[in-house]
C-alpha positions, 0 to 999 in steps of 0.5 A: 439451424446454424451449425453452432446452434446444432452443436449446442443442442447436441452437447449442451453448454460447455462450462469454463473451469473455475478461475478461483477457489478458497481452500482451508489450510490447517494452521494458515486458514483460508487461502485463495487459489486464483488463475492469473494470465500474468503469472509465469509460475506459481506465486504466493503473496500475503497482504494485510486484510486480504490474506494468502493468495496463490497465483496460478499460471495457465496449464497448472492445476489447482491440485498442483497449486495446493501441493506447492502451498504445502511445500511452502507452508513454513514460509507462509506461516512466518510471513503471516505473523508479519502480516498480522503485526501490520494489521494490528498497527493499521487497526490501531492507527485507524482507531487513532484517526477517530480520536484526533484532537484536530487543533492539537494535531494541526499545531503539532504539524505546523510546529514540526514544519517550521522546525524542519524548514528552519533546520534545513534552510527552506522557506514557504508561503502559506500552510494549510492543514486539511483532513484530506482523503487522497494526499498526504501533502502538496506544494503549489507553484507559489510554494503554498503547502497543504498538509494532511491532518492525519500526518499527526498519527504517523510515526515521526519519521514518516511525518518528517518524510512527508514534510521534507518531501513538500519542502523539497518541492519548493525548490524542485517542482517534479519527481525527477532523479534530482528531486529524489537525490535532494530529498535523500540528503534530508531523510535518508532512503526516501523511496524506502520511506515512501514504501512504508508510507504506502502501507498507511491508507489515508 
């Protein structure tokens, strides 16, 4: 019998310690404790529809993670309130998607595109409005624009951000620093708006 087989026979199978578990915290609800090879220290994150997660680095016990969580309990509760607001906005937005009047929505987007292009001196060729699942918009090499029908459900500044993003692509066909500087001229802090847009799932 091979040596490793003998060891197994003598001691049985060695169970690896669990990598995650849920704990219920009063006033917070279920919290996921999860070991992470990338974590260098205990870290708490709170995400819409995912809840509270504590990343645990190697060598730190679940018990210490729970202690750490209670040390940060006030911080968790404050950020949970913000997360709940985001969840409510997302749910309301999804409800709006199911009630879109497609013809009216397309007209709203096309009119706003024409308005912004006129104000800022941009031109484009053809515009197509589609119900896309992966992109808010795109600009072809021939300056044909594709815009997502769901833009009509976004806050106005985010719809304008997407439209201006594609209009700037009629002049700059990449995402170089020059592109972002140019876009900032029309929308302000473009990368902050992009971050806000990412909270709305297509």
